[in-house]
N, C-alpha and C positions, 0 to 999 in steps of 0.2 A: 157892126160897130163903125162909128164915124171916124174916118182917117183925117186928122188935122195936119198941121205943118210938122216939121221935124222936131221942133221944140216940144210940141204937145206929145208926140209919140215917145220922146225921151222921158218926159215927166211921167207918162202913164207907165212906162217900163220900170222906172224907179219905184213908183207906188206899188206895182205888182211884186217887185223884188222884196220890198220892205214887208209886204204882207206875208210872203212865203217865209222870209227869215223869221218873222215873229212866230209863225206857226211852228217852225222847226225848233225854235228856242223853247217854246212851251212844251213840246213833246220831250225834249231833253230833260227838263226839270220835272 
């Protein structure tokens, strides 16, 4: 994986968290 600057890693982290949250919500319903 390509490591960019700090802003990029923060953005990628937020995207991954959003994907995980979405999967968890789907499993609840």
